[in-house]
C-alpha positions as CSV (number, residue, x, y, z in Angstrom):
1,M,131.2,-6.8,-161.1
2,L,128.3,-8.7,-159.6
3,I,127.9,-12.4,-160.3
4,H,124.6,-14.0,-159.3
5,G,124.1,-17.5,-157.9
6,A,122.6,-20.7,-159.3
7,G,119.2,-20.4,-161.0
8,M,119.2,-16.6,-160.5
9,N,120.0,-13.7,-162.7
10,A,121.3,-10.1,-162.5
11,R,118.0,-8.9,-160.9
12,S,119.0,-10.8,-157.7
13,W,121.3,-7.8,-157.1
14,V,118.5,-5.3,-157.1
15,R,119.2,-4.2,-153.5
16,Q,122.8,-3.5,-154.3
17,L,122.2,-1.9,-157.6
18,D,119.8,0.5,-156.0
19,A,121.8,1.4,-152.9
20,L,125.4,1.4,-154.1
21,A,124.9,3.1,-157.5
22,G,125.9,6.5,-156.2
23,T,129.0,5.0,-154.4
24,V,130.6,2.8,-156.9
25,R,130.2,2.0,-160.6
26,L,128.3,-1.4,-160.8
27,A,127.8,-4.0,-163.5
28,A,125.7,-7.1,-163.1
29,L,125.4,-9.7,-165.8
30,D,123.2,-12.7,-166.6
31,L,125.4,-15.8,-166.8
32,P,124.9,-18.0,-169.9
33,G,121.4,-19.6,-169.8
34,H,120.1,-17.2,-167.1
35,G,117.9,-14.2,-167.4
36,E,118.2,-12.9,-170.9
37,S,121.4,-14.7,-171.8
38,D,121.5,-17.5,-174.3
39,P,122.5,-21.0,-173.0
40,A,126.1,-22.2,-173.3
41,P,127.0,-25.6,-174.8
42,R,128.9,-26.6,-171.7
43,V,128.2,-25.7,-168.0
44,S,130.9,-25.6,-165.3
45,V,132.3,-23.1,-162.9
46,E,135.3,-22.7,-165.2
47,D,133.1,-22.1,-168.3
48,Y,131.1,-19.5,-166.4
49,A,134.4,-17.9,-165.3
50,G,135.5,-17.7,-168.9
51,A,132.3,-15.9,-169.8
52,V,132.6,-13.4,-167.0
53,G,136.3,-12.8,-168.0
54,D,135.3,-12.1,-171.6
55,F,132.6,-9.7,-170.3
56,L,135.1,-7.8,-168.2
57,A,137.7,-7.7,-171.0
58,A,135.0,-6.3,-173.3
59,L,134.3,-3.5,-170.8
60,A,138.0,-2.5,-170.9
61,S,137.6,-0.7,-167.6
62,G,140.6,-2.2,-165.9
63,P,140.8,-4.6,-162.9
64,A,137.4,-4.9,-161.1
65,L,136.2,-5.7,-157.7
66,V,134.3,-8.9,-158.3
67,V,131.4,-9.7,-156.0
68,G,129.9,-13.2,-156.2
69,H,127.0,-14.9,-154.4
70,S,126.9,-18.6,-153.9
71,L,127.9,-20.3,-157.2
72,G,128.8,-16.8,-158.3
73,G,131.4,-16.6,-155.6
74,A,132.9,-19.9,-156.8
75,I,133.0,-18.4,-160.3
76,A,134.7,-15.3,-159.0
77,I,137.4,-17.5,-157.4
78,A,138.0,-19.4,-160.7
79,L,138.1,-16.1,-162.5
80,A,140.7,-14.6,-160.1
81,A,142.8,-17.8,-160.4
82,R,142.7,-17.9,-164.2
83,R,142.8,-14.2,-165.1
84,P,144.2,-12.3,-162.1
85,E,144.8,-9.2,-164.2
86,L,141.1,-8.6,-164.3
87,V,140.5,-8.8,-160.6
88,R,141.3,-6.1,-158.1
89,G,139.5,-7.7,-155.1
90,L,136.9,-10.3,-154.2
91,V,133.8,-10.2,-152.1
92,L,132.6,-13.8,-151.7
93,I,129.1,-14.1,-150.3
94,A,127.7,-17.5,-149.1
95,T,130.5,-19.3,-151.0
96,C,132.6,-22.4,-150.5
97,V,135.3,-24.1,-152.5
98,K,133.7,-27.6,-152.4
99,L,130.2,-28.7,-151.3
100,P,130.1,-31.7,-148.9
101,L,129.1,-34.9,-150.5
102,V,125.5,-35.7,-149.4
103,D,123.8,-39.0,-150.3
104,S,120.1,-38.2,-149.6
105,L,117.5,-41.0,-149.9
106,G,114.8,-38.4,-150.2
107,E,116.6,-36.7,-153.1
108,R,116.9,-39.9,-154.9
109,L,113.3,-40.8,-154.4
110,V,112.2,-37.3,-155.8
111,A,113.9,-38.2,-159.1
112,Y,111.2,-40.9,-159.7
113,L,108.3,-38.5,-159.2
114,P,106.4,-37.0,-162.2
115,A,107.9,-33.8,-163.4
116,P,105.2,-31.4,-162.1
117,V,105.3,-33.0,-158.7
118,R,109.1,-33.1,-158.7
119,R,109.2,-29.4,-159.5
120,L,106.8,-28.6,-156.7
121,V,108.8,-30.6,-154.2
122,F,112.1,-29.1,-155.4
123,F,110.9,-25.5,-154.8
124,S,109.4,-26.4,-151.4
125,M,112.8,-27.8,-150.3
126,V,114.7,-24.9,-151.8
127,Q,112.7,-22.3,-149.9
128,K,113.4,-24.1,-146.6
129,V,117.2,-24.4,-147.3
130,L,117.9,-20.9,-148.6
131,F,116.5,-18.6,-146.0
132,G,117.0,-17.9,-142.3
133,P,114.0,-18.1,-140.0
134,E,113.3,-14.4,-140.0
135,S,114.0,-13.6,-143.6
136,P,111.9,-10.7,-145.0
137,A,108.9,-11.8,-147.1
138,D,110.0,-9.7,-150.1
139,A,113.4,-11.5,-150.1
140,V,111.7,-14.9,-150.3
141,A,109.2,-13.6,-152.9
142,V,112.0,-12.2,-155.2
143,T,114.1,-15.3,-155.0
144,M,111.3,-17.8,-155.6
145,Q,110.0,-15.7,-158.5
146,E,113.4,-15.7,-160.2
147,L,114.0,-19.4,-159.6
148,R,110.6,-20.4,-161.0
149,A,111.3,-18.3,-164.1
150,C,114.7,-20.0,-164.7
151,R,114.9,-22.8,-167.3
152,P,114.8,-26.2,-165.6
153,E,117.8,-27.4,-167.6
154,T,119.7,-24.3,-166.4
155,I,119.1,-25.0,-162.8
156,Q,120.1,-28.7,-163.3
157,G,123.3,-27.5,-165.0
158,D,124.1,-25.2,-162.1
159,V,123.5,-27.9,-159.5
160,R,125.8,-30.3,-161.4
161,A,128.5,-27.6,-161.7
162,A,128.3,-26.8,-158.0
163,R,128.6,-30.5,-157.0
164,A,131.5,-31.1,-159.4
165,M,133.6,-28.1,-158.3
166,D,136.7,-28.2,-156.1
167,L,138.4,-24.9,-155.9
168,T,140.6,-25.7,-153.0
169,E,143.8,-25.4,-154.9
170,S,142.7,-22.3,-156.8
171,A,141.7,-20.5,-153.6
172,S,144.9,-21.3,-151.8
173,R,146.9,-19.8,-154.7
174,L,145.0,-16.4,-154.7
175,D,146.9,-13.3,-153.7
176,V,144.2,-10.7,-153.9
177,P,142.3,-8.7,-151.2
178,T,139.3,-10.7,-150.3
179,L,136.2,-10.3,-148.0
180,V,134.2,-13.4,-147.2
181,L,130.6,-12.9,-146.0
182,T,128.2,-15.5,-144.6
183,G,125.0,-15.9,-142.6
184,S,125.0,-17.6,-139.3
185,R,121.9,-19.6,-140.3
186,D,123.1,-20.6,-143.8
187,R,122.3,-24.3,-144.2
188,L,123.7,-24.6,-147.7
189,T,127.2,-23.0,-147.5
190,T,127.5,-23.1,-143.7
191,P,129.7,-20.7,-141.6
192,A,132.2,-23.6,-141.2
193,L,132.6,-23.8,-145.0
194,A,133.0,-20.0,-145.2
195,A,135.6,-20.1,-142.4
196,R,137.4,-22.8,-144.4
197,L,137.3,-20.6,-147.5
198,S,138.7,-17.6,-145.6
199,T,141.5,-19.8,-144.2
200,L,142.5,-20.8,-147.7
201,I,142.8,-17.3,-149.1
202,K,145.8,-15.5,-147.7
203,G,144.9,-12.3,-145.8
204,S,141.1,-12.6,-146.4
205,R,138.6,-11.3,-143.8
206,L,135.5,-13.2,-142.7
207,R,132.3,-11.5,-141.5
208,I,129.2,-13.3,-140.3
209,M,125.7,-11.8,-140.3
210,E,123.8,-13.2,-137.3
211,G,120.4,-14.8,-138.1
212,A,120.8,-14.6,-141.9
213,G,120.6,-17.6,-144.3
214,H,122.0,-18.2,-147.7
215,M,120.4,-15.4,-149.7
216,L,122.4,-12.6,-148.0
217,P,122.1,-9.9,-150.7
218,L,118.3,-10.0,-150.4
219,E,118.0,-11.1,-146.8
220,A,120.4,-8.5,-145.3
221,P,121.0,-6.0,-148.0
222,R,122.0,-3.1,-145.7
223,W,124.6,-5.1,-144.0
224,V,125.9,-6.5,-147.3
225,N,126.0,-3.1,-148.9
226,R,127.8,-1.6,-145.9
227,E,130.4,-4.4,-146.0
228,I,131.0,-3.9,-149.7
229,A,131.3,-0.1,-149.4
230,T,133.7,-0.4,-146.5
231,F,135.8,-3.0,-148.4
232,V,135.9,-0.7,-151.5
233,A,137.1,2.1,-149.3
234,S,139.9,-0.1,-147.9
235,L,141.0,-0.8,-151.5
236,D,141.1,2.9,-152.3
237,A,143.0,3.8,-149.1
238,P,146.6,4.9,-149.9
239,T,149.4,2.4,-149.2
240,P,151.8,3.8,-146.6
241,S,155.1,4.8,-148.0
242,A,158.4,3.3,-146.7
243,H,159.1,6.6,-144.9
244,E,155.7,6.5,-143.2
245,V,156.1,2.9,-142.1
246,E,159.6,3.6,-140.8
247,G,158.2,6.6,-138.9
248,A,155.5,4.4,-137.3
249,R,158.1,1.9,-136.2
250,R,160.4,4.4,-134.5
251,P,158.1,5.1,-131.4
252,L,157.6,1.4,-130.9
253,L,161.3,0.8,-131.2
254,R,162.1,3.6,-128.7
255,H,159.5,2.2,-126.3
256,V,161.1,-1.3,-126.4
257,L,164.6,0.2,-126.0
258,D,163.4,2.2,-123.0
259,R,161.9,-0.8,-121.3
260,L,165.1,-2.8,-121.9
261,S,167.2,0.0,-120.4
262,R,165.0,0.2,-117.3
263,L,165.2,-3.6,-116.8
264,A,169.0,-3.4,-117.1
265,R,169.2,-0.7,-114.5
266,R,167.0,-2.7,-112.1
267,R,169.2,-5.7,-112.4
268,S,172.3,-3.7,-112.0
269,G,170.9,-2.1,-108.8
270,A,169.9,-5.5,-107.4
271,M,173.4,-6.9,-107.9
272,L,174.9,-4.0,-106.0
């Protein structure tokens, strides 16, 4: 289950839908108000999680691996916390539990500009923040095209939802296999925020793509696809039986006992 980020839609997963279709069964949805979905009366991370949960329940395909990018990752965390029976594992891409509070004078001044100028400034700022310095031109083009096509009120709602969220407690309660992916040049959800997220979720793994920015699924699709496929394989790997675990322990135990025996003989010889 692929959940897109703020202002985007299901098409933002085009690189994953194309490359992974023969490996795993995929579904990507438009969140309420995005793409071809109708707007919702309320917008919050929890409201979006409820919509995704209803979608998964309607599919009736059992627990799913939920992959979320940016705000979509936060939605995935909220979903796993509220409806754990629907979630088999999580892949959280460029995600954090809480955005740092930033009081920007420039942002406040932009609010007083005429709407057309404000929109132009907004998209110029977004492009600088979202991408690493060597991002492919097609990744930038796809992202900016989808953002410009998104309803302004939808983007505003997403920004408010992201600023209001605090999923610290929800993340710390999760007990589900989790992979956290981030770009080393992500200026929005920084590697430090990704590391904090990974620390909160018990047993999660953190992987960092050098040189990539915030839009990892489009900036570094091969790396993201490989990480997802490897994680899926780890979920499908058989769990060792108690007999196999015990068998693996015996050589180690024998090795420890042999070392202790040799040490005892050395001390005995020294005393004589």
